[in-house]
KOLGU-4560 file (N, C-alpha, C; in nm, 3 decimals, padded with zeros to 5 digits):
<recs>
<n_xx: 00.084 n_yy: -00.118 n_zz: 00.000 ca_xx: 00.000 ca_yy: 00.000 ca_zz: 00.000 c_xx: 00.089 c_yy: 00.124 c_zz: 00.000 mol: A seq: 1 type: MET>
<n_xx: 00.058 n_yy: 00.224 n_zz: -00.083 ca_xx: 00.139 ca_yy: 00.345 ca_zz: -00.089 c_xx: 00.140 c_yy: 00.421 c_zz: 00.043 mol: A seq: 2 type: PRO>
<n_xx: 00.255 n_yy: 00.479 n_zz: 00.072 ca_xx: 00.270 ca_yy: 00.559 ca_zz: 00.194 c_xx: 00.231 c_yy: 00.703 c_zz: 00.165 mol: A seq: 3 type: VAL>
<n_xx: 00.142 n_yy: 00.757 n_zz: 00.246 ca_xx: 00.105 ca_yy: 00.898 ca_zz: 00.236 c_xx: 00.217 c_yy: 00.980 c_zz: 00.300 mol: A seq: 4 type: GLN>
<n_xx: 00.278 n_yy: 01.074 n_zz: 00.228 ca_xx: 00.386 ca_yy: 01.152 ca_zz: 00.286 c_xx: 00.336 c_yy: 01.246 c_zz: 00.394 mol: A seq: 5 type: PRO>
<n_xx: 00.424 n_yy: 01.274 n_zz: 00.488 ca_xx: 00.398 ca_yy: 01.371 ca_zz: 00.593 c_xx: 00.467 c_yy: 01.501 c_zz: 00.553 mol: A seq: 6 type: THR>
<n_xx: 00.398 n_yy: 01.614 n_zz: 00.572 ca_xx: 00.456 ca_yy: 01.744 ca_zz: 00.538 c_xx: 00.460 c_yy: 01.829 c_zz: 00.664 mol: A seq: 7 type: ILE>
<n_xx: 00.580 n_yy: 01.878 n_zz: 00.695 ca_xx: 00.599 ca_yy: 01.975 ca_zz: 00.801 c_xx: 00.626 c_yy: 02.106 c_zz: 00.730 mol: A seq: 8 type: PHE>
<n_xx: 00.530 n_yy: 02.198 n_zz: 00.732 ca_xx: 00.535 ca_yy: 02.318 ca_zz: 00.649 c_xx: 00.540 c_yy: 02.444 c_zz: 00.736 mol: A seq: 9 type: ASP>
<n_xx: 00.637 n_yy: 02.529 n_zz: 00.708 ca_xx: 00.638 ca_yy: 02.662 ca_zz: 00.766 c_xx: 00.627 c_yy: 02.760 c_zz: 00.650 mol: A seq: 10 type: SER>
<n_xx: 00.637 n_yy: 02.886 n_zz: 00.676 ca_xx: 00.617 ca_yy: 02.985 ca_zz: 00.571 c_xx: 00.718 c_yy: 02.970 c_zz: 00.458 mol: A seq: 11 type: GLN>
<n_xx: 00.845 n_yy: 02.951 n_zz: 00.490 ca_xx: 00.949 ca_yy: 02.950 ca_zz: 00.388 c_xx: 01.020 c_yy: 02.817 c_zz: 00.371 mol: A seq: 12 type: ASP>
<n_xx: 00.992 n_yy: 02.720 n_zz: 00.457 ca_xx: 01.060 ca_yy: 02.592 ca_zz: 00.452 c_xx: 00.961 c_yy: 02.478 c_zz: 00.475 mol: A seq: 13 type: GLN>
<n_xx: 01.000 n_yy: 02.361 n_zz: 00.426 ca_xx: 00.916 ca_yy: 02.243 ca_zz: 00.448 c_xx: 01.004 c_yy: 02.119 c_zz: 00.451 mol: A seq: 14 type: ALA>
<n_xx: 00.954 n_yy: 02.018 n_zz: 00.521 ca_xx: 01.014 ca_yy: 01.885 ca_zz: 00.518 c_xx: 00.902 c_yy: 01.790 c_zz: 00.476 mol: A seq: 15 type: VAL>
<n_xx: 00.927 n_yy: 01.716 n_zz: 00.369 ca_xx: 00.831 ca_yy: 01.619 ca_zz: 00.317 c_xx: 00.894 c_yy: 01.482 c_zz: 00.336 mol: A seq: 16 type: ILE>
<n_xx: 00.818 n_yy: 01.388 n_zz: 00.395 ca_xx: 00.880 ca_yy: 01.260 ca_zz: 00.429 c_xx: 00.786 c_yy: 01.144 c_zz: 00.402 mol: A seq: 17 type: GLN>
<n_xx: 00.839 n_yy: 01.044 n_zz: 00.330 ca_xx: 00.773 ca_yy: 00.914 ca_zz: 00.312 c_xx: 00.846 c_yy: 00.818 c_zz: 00.406 mol: A seq: 18 type: TRP>
<n_xx: 00.777 n_yy: 00.764 n_zz: 00.506 ca_xx: 00.839 ca_yy: 00.677 ca_zz: 00.606 c_xx: 00.806 c_yy: 00.531 c_zz: 00.575 mol: A seq: 19 type: VAL>
<n_xx: 00.910 n_yy: 00.447 n_zz: 00.570 ca_xx: 00.896 ca_yy: 00.303 ca_zz: 00.545 c_xx: 00.824 c_yy: 00.273 c_zz: 00.413 mol: A seq: 20 type: ASN>
<n_xx: 00.862 n_yy: 00.344 n_zz: 00.308 ca_xx: 00.805 ca_yy: 00.320 ca_zz: 00.175 c_xx: 00.864 c_yy: 00.192 c_zz: 00.118 mol: A seq: 21 type: GLU>
<n_xx: 00.776 n_yy: 00.109 n_zz: 00.059 ca_xx: 00.821 ca_yy: -00.017 ca_zz: -00.002 c_xx: 00.780 c_yy: -00.030 c_zz: -00.147 mol: A seq: 22 type: THR>
<n_xx: 00.711 n_yy: 00.066 n_zz: -00.202 ca_xx: 00.665 ca_yy: 00.059 ca_zz: -00.341 c_xx: 00.651 c_yy: 00.198 c_zz: -00.399 mol: A seq: 23 type: GLY>
<n_xx: 00.539 n_yy: 00.220 n_zz: -00.469 ca_xx: 00.512 ca_yy: 00.350 ca_zz: -00.531 c_xx: 00.446 c_yy: 00.441 c_zz: -00.428 mol: A seq: 24 type: VAL>
<n_xx: 00.511 n_yy: 00.550 n_zz: -00.393 ca_xx: 00.458 ca_yy: 00.643 ca_zz: -00.295 c_xx: 00.351 c_yy: 00.733 c_zz: -00.355 mol: A seq: 25 type: GLY>
<n_xx: 00.273 n_yy: 00.795 n_zz: -00.270 ca_xx: 00.170 ca_yy: 00.889 ca_zz: -00.310 c_xx: 00.237 c_yy: 01.017 c_zz: -00.358 mol: A seq: 26 type: VAL>
<n_xx: 00.194 n_yy: 01.069 n_zz: -00.474 ca_xx: 00.246 ca_yy: 01.196 ca_zz: -00.524 c_xx: 00.199 c_yy: 01.312 c_zz: -00.437 mol: A seq: 27 type: GLY>
<n_xx: 00.285 n_yy: 01.411 n_zz: -00.422 ca_xx: 00.254 ca_yy: 01.526 ca_zz: -00.337 c_xx: 00.284 c_yy: 01.655 c_zz: -00.412 mol: A seq: 28 type: ILE>
<n_xx: 00.192 n_yy: 01.751 n_zz: -00.406 ca_xx: 00.214 ca_yy: 01.882 ca_zz: -00.467 c_xx: 00.313 c_yy: 01.959 c_zz: -00.381 mol: A seq: 29 type: ALA>
<n_xx: 00.423 n_yy: 02.000 n_zz: -00.442 ca_xx: 00.525 ca_yy: 02.070 ca_zz: -00.363 c_xx: 00.602 c_yy: 02.172 c_zz: -00.446 mol: A seq: 30 type: CYS>
<n_xx: 00.537 n_yy: 02.229 n_zz: -00.547 ca_xx: 00.609 ca_yy: 02.323 ca_zz: -00.632 c_xx: 00.622 c_yy: 02.462 c_zz: -00.570 mol: A seq: 31 type: ASN>
<n_xx: 00.557 n_yy: 02.488 n_zz: -00.457 ca_xx: 00.573 ca_yy: 02.620 ca_zz: -00.396 c_xx: 00.709 c_yy: 02.636 c_zz: -00.330 mol: A seq: 32 type: LYS>
<n_xx: 00.782 n_yy: 02.524 n_zz: -00.313 ca_xx: 00.919 ca_yy: 02.529 ca_zz: -00.263 c_xx: 01.011 c_yy: 02.493 c_zz: -00.378 mol: A seq: 33 type: TRP>
<n_xx: 01.085 n_yy: 02.589 n_zz: -00.429 ca_xx: 01.164 ca_yy: 02.568 ca_zz: -00.551 c_xx: 01.293 c_yy: 02.492 c_zz: -00.526 mol: A seq: 34 type: ALA>
<n_xx: 01.357 n_yy: 02.513 n_zz: -00.414 ca_xx: 01.486 ca_yy: 02.449 ca_zz: -00.385 c_xx: 01.463 c_yy: 02.327 c_zz: -00.299 mol: A seq: 35 type: ASP>
<n_xx: 01.499 n_yy: 02.207 n_zz: -00.351 ca_xx: 01.473 ca_yy: 02.082 ca_zz: -00.279 c_xx: 01.596 c_yy: 01.994 c_zz: -00.274 mol: A seq: 36 type: LYS>
<n_xx: 01.622 n_yy: 01.939 n_zz: -00.156 ca_xx: 01.730 ca_yy: 01.843 ca_zz: -00.137 c_xx: 01.668 c_yy: 01.714 c_zz: -00.085 mol: A seq: 37 type: THR>
<n_xx: 01.709 n_yy: 01.600 n_zz: -00.141 ca_xx: 01.652 ca_yy: 01.471 ca_zz: -00.103 c_xx: 01.759 c_yy: 01.385 c_zz: -00.037 mol: A seq: 38 type: LEU>
<n_xx: 01.716 n_yy: 01.315 n_zz: 00.069 ca_xx: 01.804 ca_yy: 01.217 ca_zz: 00.134 c_xx: 01.720 c_yy: 01.093 c_zz: 00.163 mol: A seq: 39 type: GLN>
<n_xx: 01.781 n_yy: 00.976 n_zz: 00.149 ca_xx: 01.708 ca_yy: 00.852 ca_zz: 00.175 c_xx: 01.790 c_yy: 00.758 c_zz: 00.262 mol: A seq: 40 type: ASN>
<n_xx: 01.720 n_yy: 00.679 n_zz: 00.343 ca_xx: 01.784 ca_yy: 00.579 ca_zz: 00.429 c_xx: 01.706 c_yy: 00.449 c_zz: 00.417 mol: A seq: 41 type: THR>
<n_xx: 01.771 n_yy: 00.337 n_zz: 00.443 ca_xx: 01.705 ca_yy: 00.207 ca_zz: 00.439 c_xx: 01.774 c_yy: 00.114 c_zz: 00.342 mol: A seq: 42 type: GLY>
<n_xx: 01.695 n_yy: 00.029 n_zz: 00.276 ca_xx: 01.749 ca_yy: -00.068 ca_zz: 00.181 c_xx: 01.677 c_yy: -00.055 c_zz: 00.047 mol: A seq: 43 type: THR>
<n_xx: 01.735 n_yy: -00.114 n_zz: -00.057 ca_xx: 01.674 ca_yy: -00.110 ca_zz: -00.189 c_xx: 01.718 c_yy: 00.012 c_zz: -00.268 mol: A seq: 44 type: GLY>
<n_xx: 01.652 n_yy: 00.033 n_zz: -00.382 ca_xx: 01.683 ca_yy: 00.147 ca_zz: -00.467 c_xx: 01.562 c_yy: 00.238 c_zz: -00.480 mol: A seq: 45 type: THR>
<n_xx: 01.590 n_yy: 00.363 n_zz: -00.514 ca_xx: 01.487 ca_yy: 00.466 ca_zz: -00.518 c_xx: 01.479 c_yy: 00.528 c_zz: -00.656 mol: A seq: 46 type: LEU>
<n_xx: 01.357 n_yy: 00.552 n_zz: -00.701 ca_xx: 01.327 ca_yy: 00.626 ca_zz: -00.823 c_xx: 01.249 c_yy: 00.750 c_zz: -00.781 mol: A seq: 47 type: LEU>
<n_xx: 01.288 n_yy: 00.867 n_zz: -00.832 ca_xx: 01.220 ca_yy: 00.993 ca_zz: -00.799 c_xx: 01.159 c_yy: 01.048 c_zz: -00.927 mol: A seq: 48 type: VAL>
<n_xx: 01.028 n_yy: 01.077 n_zz: -00.923 ca_xx: 00.957 ca_yy: 01.122 ca_zz: -01.042 c_xx: 00.882 c_yy: 01.252 c_zz: -01.017 mol: A seq: 49 type: GLN>
<n_xx: 00.859 n_yy: 01.325 n_zz: -01.127 ca_xx: 00.781 ca_yy: 01.448 ca_zz: -01.121 c_xx: 00.667 c_yy: 01.443 c_zz: -01.222 mol: A seq: 50 type: GLY>
<n_xx: 00.565 n_yy: 01.525 n_zz: -01.198 ca_xx: 00.447 ca_yy: 01.526 ca_zz: -01.284 c_xx: 00.382 c_yy: 01.664 c_zz: -01.285 mol: A seq: 51 type: SER>
<n_xx: 00.326 n_yy: 01.704 n_zz: -01.399 ca_xx: 00.250 ca_yy: 01.829 ca_zz: -01.403 c_xx: 00.104 c_yy: 01.812 c_zz: -01.360 mol: A seq: 52 type: PRO>
<n_xx: 00.058 n_yy: 01.685 n_zz: -01.349 ca_xx: -00.085 ca_yy: 01.662 ca_zz: -01.326 c_xx: -00.116 c_yy: 01.546 c_zz: -01.231 mol: A seq: 53 type: ASN>
<n_xx: -00.015 n_yy: 01.487 n_zz: -01.166 ca_xx: -00.032 ca_yy: 01.375 ca_zz: -01.074 c_xx: -00.080 c_yy: 01.248 c_zz: -01.145 mol: A seq: 54 type: ASN>
<n_xx: -00.061 n_yy: 01.243 n_zz: -01.279 ca_xx: -00.101 ca_yy: 01.126 ca_zz: -01.358 c_xx: 00.013 c_yy: 01.079 c_zz: -01.447 mol: A seq: 55 type: THR>
<n_xx: 00.074 n_yy: 01.169 n_zz: -01.520 ca_xx: 00.182 ca_yy: 01.137 ca_zz: -01.613 c_xx: 00.315 c_yy: 01.169 c_zz: -01.547 mol: A seq: 56 type: ASN>
<n_xx: 00.398 n_yy: 01.066 n_zz: -01.526 ca_xx: 00.521 ca_yy: 01.081 ca_zz: -01.447 c_xx: 00.646 c_yy: 01.064 c_zz: -01.532 mol: A seq: 57 type: TRP>
<n_xx: 00.750 n_yy: 01.144 n_zz: -01.502 ca_xx: 00.881 ca_yy: 01.131 ca_zz: -01.566 c_xx: 00.987 c_yy: 01.129 c_zz: -01.456 mol: A seq: 58 type: VAL>
<n_xx: 01.098 n_yy: 01.065 n_zz: -01.486 ca_xx: 01.209 ca_yy: 01.058 ca_zz: -01.389 c_xx: 01.277 c_yy: 01.194 c_zz: -01.378 mol: A seq: 59 type: THR>
<n_xx: 01.299 n_yy: 01.238 n_zz: -01.254 ca_xx: 01.365 ca_yy: 01.366 ca_zz: -01.230 c_xx: 01.516 c_yy: 01.350 c_zz: -01.239 mol: A seq: 60 type: LEU>
<n_xx: 01.585 n_yy: 01.463 n_zz: -01.240 ca_xx: 01.732 ca_yy: 01.466 ca_zz: -01.246 c_xx: 01.786 c_yy: 01.544 c_zz: -01.128 mol: A seq: 61 type: LYS>
<n_xx: 01.912 n_yy: 01.517 n_zz: -01.097 ca_xx: 01.977 ca_yy: 01.595 ca_zz: -00.991 c_xx: 02.037 c_yy: 01.721 c_zz: -01.052 mol: A seq: 62 type: ASP>
<n_xx: 02.103 n_yy: 01.801 n_zz: -00.970 ca_xx: 02.156 ca_yy: 01.929 ca_zz: -01.016 c_xx: 02.267 c_yy: 01.914 c_zz: -01.119 mol: A seq: 63 type: SER>
<n_xx: 02.327 n_yy: 01.795 n_zz: -01.129 ca_xx: 02.430 ca_yy: 01.769 ca_zz: -01.229 c_xx: 02.373 c_yy: 01.709 c_zz: -01.357 mol: A seq: 64 type: ALA>
<n_xx: 02.242 n_yy: 01.688 n_zz: -01.361 ca_xx: 02.178 ca_yy: 01.633 ca_zz: -01.480 c_xx: 02.168 c_yy: 01.482 c_zz: -01.483 mol: A seq: 65 type: GLY>
<n_xx: 02.203 n_yy: 01.416 n_zz: -01.372 ca_xx: 02.196 ca_yy: 01.270 ca_zz: -01.364 c_xx: 02.054 c_yy: 01.225 c_zz: -01.331 mol: A seq: 66 type: ASN>
<n_xx: 02.009 n_yy: 01.120 n_zz: -01.398 ca_xx: 01.876 ca_yy: 01.066 ca_zz: -01.375 c_xx: 01.865 c_yy: 01.010 c_zz: -01.233 mol: A seq: 67 type: SER>
<n_xx: 01.753 n_yy: 01.038 n_zz: -01.166 ca_xx: 01.729 ca_yy: 00.985 ca_zz: -01.030 c_xx: 01.649 c_yy: 00.856 c_zz: -01.040 mol: A seq: 68 type: LEU>
<n_xx: 01.708 n_yy: 00.757 n_zz: -01.106 ca_xx: 01.635 ca_yy: 00.634 ca_zz: -01.134 c_xx: 01.686 c_yy: 00.513 c_zz: -01.057 mol: A seq: 69 type: SER>
<n_xx: 01.799 n_yy: 00.521 n_zz: -00.992 ca_xx: 01.852 ca_yy: 00.405 ca_zz: -00.919 c_xx: 01.937 c_yy: 00.453 c_zz: -00.803 mol: A seq: 70 type: ALA>
<n_xx: 01.878 n_yy: 00.532 n_zz: -00.716 ca_xx: 01.953 ca_yy: 00.585 ca_zz: -00.602 c_xx: 01.964 c_yy: 00.479 c_zz: -00.493 mol: A seq: 71 type: LEU>
<n_xx: 02.085 n_yy: 00.452 n_zz: -00.450 ca_xx: 02.106 ca_yy: 00.360 ca_zz: -00.338 c_xx: 02.068 c_yy: 00.430 c_zz: -00.208 mol: A seq: 72 type: ALA>
<n_xx: 02.033 n_yy: 00.351 n_zz: -00.108 ca_xx: 02.005 ca_yy: 00.408 ca_zz: 00.024 c_xx: 02.126 c_yy: 00.484 c_zz: 00.072 mol: A seq: 73 type: ALA>
<n_xx: 02.102 n_yy: 00.596 n_zz: 00.140 ca_xx: 02.211 ca_yy: 00.679 ca_zz: 00.189 c_xx: 02.250 c_yy: 00.790 c_zz: 00.094 mol: A seq: 74 type: GLY>
<n_xx: 02.177 n_yy: 00.804 n_zz: -00.017 ca_xx: 02.207 ca_yy: 00.910 ca_zz: -00.113 c_xx: 02.155 c_yy: 01.044 c_zz: -00.062 mol: A seq: 75 type: SER>
<n_xx: 02.220 n_yy: 01.149 n_zz: -00.105 ca_xx: 02.175 ca_yy: 01.285 ca_zz: -00.080 c_xx: 02.196 c_yy: 01.363 c_zz: -00.210 mol: A seq: 76 type: ALA>
<n_xx: 02.088 n_yy: 01.420 n_zz: -00.265 ca_xx: 02.097 ca_yy: 01.490 ca_zz: -00.393 c_xx: 02.016 c_yy: 01.619 c_zz: -00.389 mol: A seq: 77 type: VAL>
<n_xx: 02.055 n_yy: 01.713 n_zz: -00.474 ca_xx: 01.977 ca_yy: 01.834 ca_zz: -00.496 c_xx: 01.891 c_yy: 01.809 c_zz: -00.619 mol: A seq: 78 type: ILE>
<n_xx: 01.760 n_yy: 01.829 n_zz: -00.606 ca_xx: 01.669 ca_yy: 01.804 ca_zz: -00.717 c_xx: 01.675 c_yy: 01.918 c_zz: -00.817 mol: A seq: 79 type: LEU>
<n_xx: 01.672 n_yy: 01.883 n_zz: -00.944 ca_xx: 01.672 ca_yy: 01.982 ca_zz: -01.053 c_xx: 01.529 c_yy: 01.999 c_zz: -01.103 mol: A seq: 80 type: ARG>
<n_xx: 01.491 n_yy: 02.120 n_zz: -01.134 ca_xx: 01.356 ca_yy: 02.146 ca_zz: -01.183 c_xx: 01.259 c_yy: 02.163 c_zz: -01.067 mol: A seq: 81 type: GLY>
<n_xx: 01.136 n_yy: 02.198 n_zz: -01.100 ca_xx: 01.036 ca_yy: 02.222 ca_zz: -00.997 c_xx: 00.899 c_yy: 02.175 c_zz: -01.047 mol: A seq: 82 type: ASN>
<n_xx: 00.880 n_yy: 02.042 n_zz: -01.057 ca_xx: 00.751 ca_yy: 01.992 ca_zz: -01.104 c_xx: 00.640 c_yy: 02.019 c_zz: -01.003 mol: A seq: 83 type: PRO>
<n_xx: 00.518 n_yy: 02.021 n_zz: -01.050 ca_xx: 00.404 ca_yy: 02.043 ca_zz: -00.961 c_xx: 00.394 c_yy: 01.932 c_zz: -00.856 mol: A seq: 84 type: LEU>
<n_xx: 00.412 n_yy: 01.806 n_zz: -00.899 ca_xx: 00.402 ca_yy: 01.691 ca_zz: -00.809 c_xx: 00.533 c_yy: 01.612 c_zz: -00.808 mol: A seq: 85 type: TYR>
<n_xx: 00.564 n_yy: 01.552 n_zz: -00.693 ca_xx: 00.677 ca_yy: 01.461 ca_zz: -00.681 c_xx: 00.627 c_yy: 01.334 c_zz: -00.614 mol: A seq: 86 type: ILE>
<n_xx: 00.680 n_yy: 01.220 n_zz: -00.661 ca_xx: 00.654 ca_yy: 01.093 ca_zz: -00.593 c_xx: 00.783 c_yy: 01.011 c_zz: -00.594 mol: A seq: 87 type: ARG>
<n_xx: 00.786 n_yy: 00.911 n_zz: -00.508 ca_xx: 00.903 ca_yy: 00.823 ca_zz: -00.496 c_xx: 00.856 c_yy: 00.679 c_zz: -00.514 mol: A seq: 88 type: VAL>
<n_xx: 00.947 n_yy: 00.595 n_zz: -00.566 ca_xx: 00.920 ca_yy: 00.452 ca_zz: -00.578 c_xx: 01.042 c_yy: 00.377 c_zz: -00.527 mol: A seq: 89 type: THR>
<n_xx: 01.020 n_yy: 00.285 n_zz: -00.435 ca_xx: 01.127 ca_yy: 00.202 ca_zz: -00.378 c_xx: 01.111 c_yy: 00.061 c_zz: -00.430 mol: A seq: 90 type: VAL>
<n_xx: 01.222 n_yy: 00.001 n_zz: -00.473 ca_xx: 01.219 ca_yy: -00.140 ca_zz: -00.514 c_xx: 01.326 c_yy: -00.217 c_zz: -00.440 mol: A seq: 91 type: SER>
<n_xx: 01.293 n_yy: -00.338 n_zz: -00.402 ca_xx: 01.389 ca_yy: -00.426 ca_zz: -00.337 c_xx: 01.424 c_yy: -00.389 c_zz: -00.194 mol: A seq: 92 type: GLY>
<n_xx: 01.335 n_yy: -00.320 n_zz: -00.125 ca_xx: 01.365 ca_yy: -00.286 ca_zz: 00.014 c_xx: 01.263 c_yy: -00.189 c_zz: 00.072 mol: A seq: 93 type: GLY>
<n_xx: 01.303 n_yy: -00.126 n_zz: 00.181 ca_xx: 01.221 ca_yy: -00.028 ca_zz: 00.252 c_xx: 01.306 c_yy: 00.095 c_zz: 00.277 mol: A seq: 94 type: THR>
<n_xx: 01.253 n_yy: 00.212 n_zz: 00.246 ca_xx: 01.328 ca_yy: 00.335 ca_zz: 00.267 c_xx: 01.242 c_yy: 00.442 c_zz: 00.331 mol: A seq: 95 type: GLN>
<n_xx: 01.310 n_yy: 00.532 n_zz: 00.400 ca_xx: 01.250 ca_yy: 00.657 ca_zz: 00.444 c_xx: 01.314 c_yy: 00.766 c_zz: 00.360 mol: A seq: 96 type: THR>
<n_xx: 01.231 n_yy: 00.844 n_zz: 00.292 ca_xx: 01.279 ca_yy: 00.947 ca_zz: 00.201 c_xx: 01.239 c_yy: 01.082 c_zz: 00.257 mol: A seq: 97 type: ILE>
<n_xx: 01.334 n_yy: 01.172 n_zz: 00.266 ca_xx: 01.309 ca_yy: 01.306 ca_zz: 00.319 c_xx: 01.349 c_yy: 01.409 c_zz: 00.216 mol: A seq: 98 type: THR>
<n_xx: 01.259 n_yy: 01.503 n_zz: 00.188 ca_xx: 01.290 ca_yy: 01.617 ca_zz: 00.103 c_xx: 01.284 c_yy: 01.742 c_zz: 00.190 mol: A seq: 99 type: ILE>
<n_xx: 01.395 n_yy: 01.812 n_zz: 00.199 ca_xx: 01.400 ca_yy: 01.942 ca_zz: 00.266 c_xx: 01.387 c_yy: 02.047 c_zz: 00.158 mol: A seq: 100 type: ALA>
<n_xx: 01.294 n_yy: 02.140 n_zz: 00.176 ca_xx: 01.265 ca_yy: 02.237 ca_zz: 00.071 c_xx: 01.262 c_yy: 02.379 c_zz: 00.125 mol: A seq: 101 type: ALA>
<n_xx: 01.304 n_yy: 02.472 n_zz: 00.041 ca_xx: 01.303 ca_yy: 02.614 ca_zz: 00.074 c_xx: 01.230 c_yy: 02.690 c_zz: -00.033 mol: A seq: 102 type: ASN>
<n_xx: 01.153 n_yy: 02.788 n_zz: 00.010 ca_xx: 01.085 ca_yy: 02.876 ca_zz: -00.085 c_xx: 01.188 c_yy: 02.978 c_zz: -00.135 mol: A seq: 103 type: ARG>
<n_xx: 01.195 n_yy: 02.995 n_zz: -00.265 ca_xx: 01.287 ca_yy: 03.092 ca_zz: -00.324 c_xx: 01.220 c_yy: 03.229 c_zz: -00.325 mol: A seq: 104 type: THR>
<n_xx: 01.289 n_yy: 03.326 n_zz: -00.273 ca_xx: 01.236 ca_yy: 03.463 ca_zz: -00.272 c_xx: 01.289 c_yy: 03.538 c_zz: -00.391 mol: A seq: 105 type: ARG>
<n_xx: 01.200 n_yy: 03.602 n_zz: -00.462 ca_xx: 01.237 ca_yy: 03.683 ca_zz: -00.577 c_xx: 01.234 c_yy: 03.831 c_zz: -00.536 mol: A seq: 106 type: ARG>
<n_xx: 01.334 n_yy: 03.904 n_zz: -00.578 ca_xx: 01.337 ca_yy: 04.049 ca_zz: -00.546 c_xx: 01.322 c_yy: 04.129 c_zz: -00.672 mol: A seq: 107 type: ARG>
</recs>
């Protein structure tokens, strides 16, 4: 069964967390925070996807342009782009995935 992520939201920062995910996680709207860093713990591999509509998903990339399609547990990456929705998929294990996000201020 998909894990519903928990969101700890303040005005300018948020922490989004999928705890003990073992499959396809629930997509979460999080585009109001432009700068996102992801860290994962546990076993198995992680796929990170983005979507404009919570239906059609594509694999996201890190800040260096590498596909986030086979992240080992213990990875820490900066997410590239700012899709409307993000979801995670774990295969071959159980992981806790945390996204720390900051709202970008424009002047």
